[in-house]
N, C-alpha and C positions, 0 to 999 in steps of 0.2 A: 504494500500500500504506500503510495507516494503522497507526501504532505506538500500541499501547494502554499507557498508563502504569498501573502498579499503584496501587491506592488506598492512601492513607496510613491507618494504623490509627487507630481512635478512641482518644482519650486523655481521661482524666478530668482536668478542670481546674476550679478555682474560677472562677465567673462574676464578671466585673467589671461587667456590665450588670444582670443580674437577681440582685441581692443585697439582703439586709437587714442582716446582720452581716458575714460574711466571704465569702459567695458559695458556701458548700459546698452548700447545698440547690439553688441555681440551677444549679450545675455538675453535680450528680447528675441533676437533671431533664433537662438538656440531653443528658447522656450516654445516659440511658435513654429519651429522647424522650417524657417525660410532663410533666404540669403541675407546676410548682414548688410549688404549694400542697399537693399530695398529699405531696410529700417533706417539706415543713415540718410538716405534720400528723403524719407518721410519726415525725419526730424529737421533736415535742412529746409524742406518745403514749409513746415510748420513755423520754423524760425523766421523765414523770409516773408511769407505771405500772411500768416496768422499772428505772428509775434509771440506765440506761446511755446515754441519748440525749445528755446533756451531755458525757460523757467521749468518746463517739465523735465528736461534732462538734468538740471541741477537738483531738483527735488528727488528724482530717482537715484542720482548719485549718492545722496545722503541716506535715503531710506532703504534701498535694495542692497542686501549684503553681498560681499564678494564670494565667488565660488571657492571651494577648497580643492586642493589637489591631493 
């Protein structure tokens, strides 16, 4: 009889491998399983046209923990 272990829930963490500044975009890309370039473009678009991208990035930099290796 095989015991099945429950999966650990996915957690949003800042990437320490795929990062340019703080790893926020790399962490979001890993969490949603998409290309980090798309997330970076979305933040750049939000920063330029909506004015909220920089604020959101800074808040996530402070709140989201760094991933462990």
